[in-house]
C-alpha positions as CSV (number, residue, x, y, z in Angstrom):
1,M,-10.3,-13.0,-34.0
2,V,-11.5,-15.9,-31.9
3,H,-14.0,-18.5,-33.0
4,R,-16.4,-19.6,-30.7
5,V,-17.4,-23.8,-31.3
6,V,-21.1,-22.7,-30.5
7,P,-22.9,-20.9,-33.6
8,K,-24.3,-17.3,-32.4
9,L,-27.9,-18.6,-33.4
10,Q,-28.4,-21.0,-30.7
11,K,-30.8,-23.7,-32.0
12,V,-31.2,-25.6,-28.7
13,S,-31.4,-23.4,-25.7
14,Q,-28.2,-23.7,-23.4
15,D,-30.4,-24.9,-20.5
16,D,-31.5,-27.8,-22.8
17,L,-27.7,-28.4,-24.0
18,E,-26.5,-28.2,-20.2
19,T,-29.3,-31.2,-19.5
20,F,-28.7,-33.3,-22.0
21,G,-24.7,-33.0,-21.7
22,R,-25.2,-33.6,-18.2
23,A,-27.2,-37.0,-18.7
24,V,-24.9,-38.0,-21.7
25,K,-22.0,-37.7,-18.6
26,Q,-23.7,-39.3,-16.2
27,A,-24.8,-42.3,-17.9
28,R,-21.3,-42.8,-19.6
29,T,-19.5,-42.5,-16.2
30,L,-21.8,-45.2,-14.4
31,R,-21.2,-47.5,-17.3
32,G,-17.2,-46.9,-17.1
33,A,-17.3,-46.1,-20.5
34,T,-14.3,-43.2,-21.7
35,L,-15.0,-40.4,-24.2
36,E,-13.2,-42.5,-26.6
37,D,-15.1,-45.6,-26.0
38,L,-18.1,-43.3,-26.3
39,G,-17.4,-42.3,-29.8
40,T,-16.6,-45.6,-31.0
41,L,-19.6,-47.0,-30.3
42,A,-22.3,-44.1,-30.3
43,L,-20.3,-42.4,-33.2
44,A,-18.4,-44.6,-34.9
45,R,-15.7,-42.1,-34.7
46,D,-12.1,-41.8,-33.4
47,G,-10.8,-38.7,-32.6
48,A,-14.1,-37.6,-30.8
49,K,-13.0,-37.1,-27.2
50,G,-13.0,-33.5,-27.4
51,F,-16.3,-32.8,-29.3
52,L,-18.2,-35.5,-26.9
53,S,-16.3,-33.5,-23.6
54,Q,-17.9,-30.1,-25.4
55,I,-21.5,-32.1,-25.8
56,E,-20.9,-33.4,-21.8
57,K,-20.6,-29.5,-21.0
58,G,-23.4,-28.3,-22.8
59,K,-21.0,-26.1,-25.2
60,R,-22.1,-27.7,-28.8
61,Q,-25.1,-27.4,-31.2
62,I,-25.6,-31.0,-32.4
63,S,-28.2,-32.1,-34.7
64,A,-30.9,-34.8,-33.9
65,L,-29.0,-37.7,-35.1
66,T,-25.9,-37.3,-33.1
67,A,-28.4,-36.6,-29.9
68,G,-30.5,-40.0,-30.9
69,K,-27.1,-42.2,-31.2
70,L,-26.1,-41.1,-27.9
71,V,-29.4,-41.3,-26.5
72,T,-29.5,-44.9,-27.6
73,E,-26.2,-46.5,-26.9
74,L,-26.7,-45.0,-23.2
75,D,-30.2,-45.9,-23.3
76,L,-31.0,-42.5,-22.0
77,D,-34.7,-40.7,-21.6
78,K,-36.4,-40.3,-25.4
79,S,-37.5,-37.0,-24.0
80,L,-34.2,-35.7,-24.1
81,L,-34.5,-35.3,-27.9
82,D,-37.5,-32.9,-28.1
83,P,-35.5,-29.8,-27.8
84,F,-33.5,-31.2,-30.6
85,L,-36.4,-32.3,-32.9
86,G,-38.0,-28.7,-33.6
87,E,-38.1,-26.8,-36.9
88,N,-34.8,-25.1,-35.9
89,A,-33.1,-27.9,-35.2
90,V,-29.1,-28.7,-36.7
91,Q,-29.6,-30.7,-40.0
92,Q,-25.8,-32.0,-39.5
93,D,-23.0,-31.5,-36.7
94,E,-20.6,-28.9,-37.6
95,I,-17.3,-30.3,-37.7
96,T,-15.0,-27.2,-37.2
97,K,-11.1,-26.5,-37.9
98,A,-11.1,-25.8,-34.2
99,D,-12.1,-29.5,-33.5
100,R,-9.8,-30.9,-35.6
101,D,-7.0,-28.9,-34.0
102,A,-7.8,-29.2,-30.7
103,E,-8.1,-33.3,-31.6
104,R,-4.4,-32.8,-32.7
105,L,-3.2,-31.1,-29.8
106,L,-4.9,-33.6,-27.6
107,S,-3.1,-36.4,-29.5
108,R,0.5,-34.6,-29.4
109,A,0.2,-33.9,-25.5
110,R,-0.4,-37.5,-25.1
111,R,2.1,-38.6,-27.0
112,E,5.0,-36.4,-25.6
113,E,3.4,-37.1,-21.9
114,V,3.1,-33.7,-21.1
115,A,1.9,-33.5,-17.3
116,P,0.5,-36.9,-17.8
117,D,-1.5,-36.4,-14.6
118,T,-3.7,-33.6,-15.7
119,G,-7.5,-33.8,-15.6
120,Q,-9.2,-34.8,-19.0
121,A,-11.6,-32.5,-18.5
122,L,-9.1,-29.6,-18.2
123,L,-6.9,-31.2,-20.6
124,I,-9.5,-30.9,-23.3
125,A,-10.8,-27.5,-22.3
126,L,-7.4,-26.0,-22.5
127,A,-6.8,-28.0,-26.4
128,Y,-9.8,-26.3,-27.6
129,E,-8.9,-22.6,-26.0
130,F,-5.3,-22.5,-27.7
131,A,-6.8,-24.5,-30.9
132,E,-9.7,-21.7,-31.4
133,G,-7.6,-19.2,-33.2
134,Q,-5.8,-17.4,-30.7
135,F,-2.5,-18.0,-32.5
136,L,-1.4,-18.0,-35.9
137,D,-0.2,-21.7,-35.9
138,L,-0.5,-25.1,-34.7
139,Q,2.7,-25.2,-33.1
140,T,2.5,-21.5,-31.5
141,S,-0.5,-23.0,-30.4
142,Y,1.0,-26.3,-28.8
143,Q,3.5,-24.0,-26.9
144,G,0.9,-22.3,-25.1
145,L,-0.9,-25.5,-24.6
146,R,2.1,-27.2,-22.9
147,S,3.0,-24.3,-20.9
148,A,-0.4,-24.2,-19.4
149,L,-0.2,-27.9,-18.9
150,E,3.1,-27.8,-16.8
151,A,2.0,-25.0,-14.8
152,A,-1.0,-26.6,-13.9
153,Q,1.0,-29.9,-13.3
154,K,3.1,-27.9,-11.0
155,I,0.2,-26.5,-8.7
156,K,-0.8,-30.5,-8.1
157,E,2.9,-31.2,-7.1
158,R,3.3,-28.6,-5.0
159,G,-0.4,-29.8,-2.9
160,E,0.9,-33.2,-2.7
161,L,4.3,-33.4,-1.9
162,P,5.6,-32.6,1.6
163,S,6.7,-29.0,2.5
164,N,7.7,-26.4,4.8
165,T,4.3,-24.6,4.1
166,G,1.5,-24.9,6.3
167,D,-1.3,-26.9,6.5
168,Q,-3.6,-24.1,5.4
169,V,-1.5,-23.7,2.2
170,Q,-1.1,-27.7,1.5
171,R,-5.1,-27.5,1.7
172,I,-5.4,-24.5,-0.8
173,M,-2.9,-26.1,-3.2
174,R,-4.5,-29.6,-3.2
175,E,-8.2,-27.7,-3.7
176,V,-6.7,-25.6,-6.8
177,A,-5.5,-28.5,-8.5
178,R,-9.0,-30.7,-7.8
179,L,-10.6,-27.3,-9.4
180,N,-8.2,-27.3,-12.4
181,E,-8.4,-30.8,-13.3
182,A,-12.5,-30.0,-13.2
183,D,-12.2,-27.4,-15.6
184,L,-13.3,-25.1,-12.7
185,R,-10.3,-22.5,-13.2
186,D,-12.5,-19.8,-12.5
187,E,-13.6,-21.1,-9.3
188,A,-9.8,-21.8,-8.7
189,A,-8.7,-18.3,-9.3
190,E,-11.5,-17.0,-7.2
191,L,-10.5,-19.5,-4.0
192,L,-6.8,-17.9,-4.3
193,E,-8.1,-14.3,-4.3
194,A,-9.7,-14.6,-1.5
195,E,-7.1,-16.9,0.6
196,M,-4.8,-14.0,-0.9
197,Q,-6.8,-11.1,0.7
198,W,-7.0,-13.5,4.0
199,L,-3.3,-13.7,4.1
200,E,-2.9,-10.0,3.3
201,A,-5.0,-9.4,6.3
202,E,-3.1,-11.9,8.4
203,R,0.0,-10.2,6.9
204,D,-1.1,-7.0,7.8
205,S,-1.6,-7.9,11.6
206,I,1.5,-10.0,11.7
207,F,3.7,-6.4,10.4
208,N,1.6,-4.8,13.1
209,L,2.6,-6.7,15.5
210,Q,6.1,-6.6,14.4
211,L,6.3,-2.9,14.9
212,E,4.7,-3.1,18.5
213,Q,7.6,-5.5,19.3
214,D,10.0,-3.3,17.8
215,R,8.6,-0.1,20.3
216,V,8.4,-3.3,23.4
217,R,12.2,-3.7,22.4
218,N,12.9,0.1,22.0
219,R,14.1,-0.4,18.7
220,P,13.4,2.9,16.5
221,A,15.8,2.2,13.8
222,E,14.8,-1.2,13.2
223,A,11.0,-0.4,12.7
224,A,11.9,2.7,10.3
225,S,13.9,-0.3,8.3
226,R,10.9,-2.4,8.5
227,L,8.6,0.4,7.4
228,I,10.7,1.3,4.5
229,R,10.9,-2.2,3.2
230,N,7.5,-2.8,3.6
231,L,6.7,0.9,1.7
232,S,9.1,-0.5,-1.2
233,A,7.3,-3.2,-2.1
234,S,3.8,-1.7,-2.7
235,A,5.2,1.8,-3.3
236,P,5.0,2.8,-7.3
237,P,8.1,3.4,-9.0
238,G,9.7,6.6,-8.8
239,G,6.8,7.3,-5.6
240,V,8.7,5.9,-2.7
241,W,10.3,9.3,-1.6
242,N,7.2,10.9,-1.4
243,A,5.3,7.6,0.2
244,T,8.4,7.5,2.6
245,R,7.8,11.3,3.4
246,D,4.0,10.3,4.0
247,L,5.1,7.6,6.7
248,I,7.8,10.1,8.2
249,I,4.9,13.2,8.8
250,E,2.6,10.2,10.0
251,W,5.4,8.8,13.0
252,R,6.4,12.6,13.7
253,D,3.3,13.8,14.0
254,R,2.3,11.0,16.5
255,G,5.4,11.2,18.2
256,E,5.0,15.5,19.0
257,K,1.4,14.5,20.1
258,Q,1.8,11.5,22.4
259,G,5.4,12.6,23.8
260,P,7.3,9.3,24.3
261,P,10.5,9.5,21.5
262,F,10.0,6.8,19.7
263,D,7.7,7.4,17.0
264,L,10.1,10.8,16.5
265,Q,13.1,8.4,16.3
266,V,11.5,6.1,14.0
267,A,10.4,9.1,11.6
268,L,13.8,10.3,11.7
269,A,15.6,6.9,11.2
270,K,13.8,6.6,8.0
271,G,15.8,9.0,6.6
272,N,14.4,9.7,3.2
273,W,17.7,12.2,2.1
274,K,19.4,9.3,0.1
275,R,16.9,9.1,-1.9
276,A,16.1,12.7,-2.5
277,R,16.8,14.1,-5.7
278,G,16.9,18.0,-6.4
279,G,14.3,19.8,-4.7
280,Q,13.5,17.1,-2.4
281,K,16.9,17.4,-0.6
282,G,15.8,20.5,1.0
283,V,12.5,18.9,2.1
284,S,14.1,16.3,4.0
285,L,16.4,18.2,5.4
286,I,13.6,20.1,7.3
287,D,12.2,17.0,8.1
288,I,15.2,15.5,9.8
289,G,15.6,19.1,11.7
290,I,11.9,18.9,12.6
291,C,12.8,15.5,14.2
292,Q,15.8,16.2,15.8
293,N,14.6,19.2,17.3
294,A,11.5,17.4,19.0
295,I,13.4,14.8,20.4
296,G,15.9,17.3,21.6
297,E,13.4,19.0,23.6
298,R,12.4,15.9,25.2
299,S,15.8,14.9,25.9
300,G,18.6,15.8,28.0
301,N,21.1,15.1,25.0
302,A,21.9,18.8,22.8
303,G,23.2,16.5,20.4
304,H,19.9,16.4,18.7
305,L,19.5,20.0,19.1
306,K,22.7,21.0,17.0
307,S,21.7,18.3,14.9
308,A,18.6,20.3,13.9
309,I,20.7,23.5,13.7
310,N,22.8,22.1,11.3
311,A,20.1,20.5,9.3
312,Y,17.9,23.9,9.4
313,T,21.2,25.5,8.2
314,G,22.1,22.9,4.9
315,C,18.2,23.3,4.0
316,L,18.5,27.5,3.7
317,K,21.6,26.7,1.3
318,L,19.7,24.7,-0.5
319,V,16.5,26.3,-0.5
320,P,17.1,30.3,-0.8
321,R,14.7,32.7,-0.3
322,R,14.3,33.7,-3.9
323,K,13.3,30.4,-5.2
324,D,11.0,29.0,-2.5
325,A,10.4,32.5,0.1
326,E,7.6,30.3,2.1
327,N,10.0,27.1,3.2
328,W,12.4,29.5,3.4
329,A,10.7,31.7,6.3
330,V,9.2,28.2,7.7
331,T,13.1,26.8,8.1
332,Q,14.1,30.2,9.3
333,N,11.3,30.0,12.0
334,N,12.5,26.2,13.2
335,L,16.1,27.4,12.8
336,G,15.1,30.1,15.5
337,N,13.5,27.6,17.2
338,A,16.4,25.0,17.7
339,L,18.6,27.8,18.5
340,S,16.2,29.2,21.0
341,S,16.2,26.0,23.2
342,L,20.0,25.1,22.9
343,G,20.9,28.9,24.2
344,E,18.3,28.1,27.0
345,R,19.6,24.5,27.9
346,E,23.2,26.1,27.5
347,Q,22.6,29.3,29.4
348,D,24.3,30.9,25.8
349,P,23.7,34.6,25.0
350,A,25.0,34.1,21.6
351,R,22.6,31.6,20.8
352,L,19.8,33.6,21.8
353,R,20.8,36.1,19.4
354,E,21.2,33.9,16.7
355,A,17.8,32.6,17.0
356,I,16.4,36.6,17.3
357,A,18.1,37.1,14.1
358,A,16.8,33.6,12.6
359,Y,13.0,34.8,13.7
360,E,13.5,38.4,12.6
361,E,14.3,36.9,8.9
362,A,11.1,34.7,8.9
363,L,9.3,37.7,9.9
364,T,10.3,39.2,6.4
365,V,8.3,36.9,4.5
366,R,5.9,35.7,7.2
367,T,4.5,39.7,6.9
368,R,1.0,40.4,9.0
369,E,-1.0,41.2,6.2
370,A,0.1,37.7,4.3
371,V,-0.1,35.1,7.0
372,P,-1.4,36.4,10.2
373,M,-1.6,33.5,12.3
374,D,2.4,32.3,11.2
375,W,3.5,36.4,11.4
376,A,1.9,35.9,15.1
377,K,3.5,32.4,16.1
378,T,6.6,33.9,15.1
379,Q,6.3,36.9,16.6
380,S,5.6,35.2,20.1
381,N,9.0,33.0,19.2
382,L,10.7,36.1,19.1
383,G,9.1,37.4,22.4
384,L,10.3,34.4,24.1
385,A,14.0,34.3,23.0
386,H,14.3,37.9,24.0
387,R,12.9,37.2,27.1
388,W,15.4,34.6,28.0
389,L,17.7,36.8,26.7
390,G,17.4,39.5,29.2
391,A,17.2,37.0,31.9
392,L,20.7,35.6,30.9
393,T,22.2,38.8,30.2
394,G,20.3,41.2,32.8
395,Q,19.8,43.6,29.8
396,A,16.5,45.5,30.4
397,D,15.7,46.5,26.8
398,H,15.3,42.8,25.7
399,F,12.3,42.5,28.4
400,D,10.9,45.5,26.8
401,L,11.5,43.9,23.5
402,A,9.9,40.9,24.6
403,Q,6.6,42.5,26.1
404,T,5.9,44.5,22.9
405,D,6.6,41.6,20.9
406,F,3.9,39.3,22.9
407,A,1.3,42.5,22.9
408,L,1.8,42.3,19.5
409,C,1.0,38.9,18.9
410,L,-2.0,39.3,21.1
411,E,-3.6,41.3,18.9
412,E,-3.7,39.0,16.4
413,L,-4.7,35.8,18.3
414,R,-8.1,36.1,20.1
415,P,-9.4,33.7,22.8
416,D,-12.6,33.6,20.9
417,T,-11.1,32.5,17.5
418,V,-7.8,30.7,18.3
419,P,-7.9,29.7,21.9
420,F,-4.7,27.3,22.2
421,L,-2.5,29.9,20.6
422,W,-3.9,32.2,22.4
423,A,-3.6,30.6,25.8
424,Q,-0.1,29.4,25.3
425,T,0.7,33.4,24.6
426,P,2.4,35.1,27.7
427,L,0.5,37.5,29.4
428,E,4.0,39.8,29.9
429,P,7.3,38.7,30.4
430,G,7.8,40.3,33.6
431,R,11.1,41.7,35.1
432,S,11.6,40.6,38.4
433,G,14.1,38.0,37.7
434,A,16.2,39.7,35.3
435,G,19.5,38.3,36.6
436,A,20.7,34.6,36.2
437,V,18.5,31.7,35.1
438,P,18.4,29.1,38.3
439,A,20.4,26.2,37.5
440,G,18.1,23.2,36.2
441,A,15.5,25.7,35.1
442,R,13.5,23.9,32.4
443,P,13.7,26.2,29.3
444,G,10.1,27.9,28.2
445,V,8.1,26.6,31.3
446,A,6.1,29.1,33.6
447,G,7.7,29.4,36.8
448,S,11.2,28.1,36.2
449,G,13.0,31.0,37.1
450,A,13.4,34.4,35.8
451,G,10.9,35.9,33.2
452,A,8.1,33.4,34.1
453,C,5.1,34.0,32.5
454,G,1.5,34.6,34.3
455,G,-0.2,31.8,36.0
456,G,-2.8,29.3,34.6
457,A,-3.3,28.2,31.5
458,R,-1.7,31.2,29.8
459,G,1.4,30.6,31.9
460,V,2.5,27.7,29.4
461,C,5.2,29.4,27.5
462,R,5.8,27.4,24.1
463,R,7.6,28.1,20.5
464,L,5.1,27.7,17.8
């Protein structure tokens, strides 16, 4: 338990104690006397430095006799004695063990010249704090005092010595040292907290500028590395993978909505696979596949689509249907999208047949009864794959299957409930172009050749 110097039952109000203390300090300072001088002259005591410092700060209850000695020695207004003369006046000054221990600590610190430039107010305040029963023995108290004084000295020296830090930081260090020496340690801490908040806001601004500069330089890998370093410094232990995935999703979603591939490339470059453990590995492969597929659909490099296919295939091995049917079905649908995109681009019927097989697998879990919206999306994707396969092979039955797929899909997607999804679903596949797809046709876009969808908003064919 920490023993306080001031008794719980105050004889003199705190305001009166502080008023008296300020008057004593002002008069002593104007006279040019030290605390040691005042102790000798007024109290005829050596080693009263800490005791008098406590009085000047309004932290000590004292007797009318001691108050009178100080008023007389410093020639103060006699009315300052009134609060000490009431019926509850302290009859005798309480010299505590803490007073004696504090003086011993002060004496040793001066003798060993610990932080010799430390302000007197701070030195005395720390000596009392370490003397007031925080530690079992005086040696431990002294070690604590010495450590605190050395830290204060370092702060002061850093503020005074030339350095590579900016003027703002130098100013802060000097002000903190000044406040510490005046024993305004809480105010110094508040100053540092305010400056830290300001610096963090400035840091965030610079960090965001760095990301924008990475975009200007088209360096998605550097942006990803920067984001991960920043994340690792702030994420809780064991939470880096989850925090990184949140960032991946944020950048991926923005990239898919905005169009330019930079954000998608940043999301892909974050590379959460190496941090993945257990079930996280399958999720990481899904993230990689989605990014690769989205980039592949926006670029002429078919390698991204092939990488997406490899990622989804690897995920299906790690996440079998019996363990996680929902994610397994999502992965089958995504695999179908990547295979369908590659089949359209390379005009490869084999890829489209693989896509159809993947969609049909997904529909064994994504049933109309269980998840009608997801079922409708996969059903629409299946129709697009049949339509393209019909266009490439000239086999009319694929157009018939596509027409059935779209008709079933539109039974669930209504313009009054999901207008956007409804507008993305073709009215009918058409058979007019059931021959070869014209060279250079864009996959999945109305008017690009055989099997084009209907006009208007409904004419945009897109995998969901």
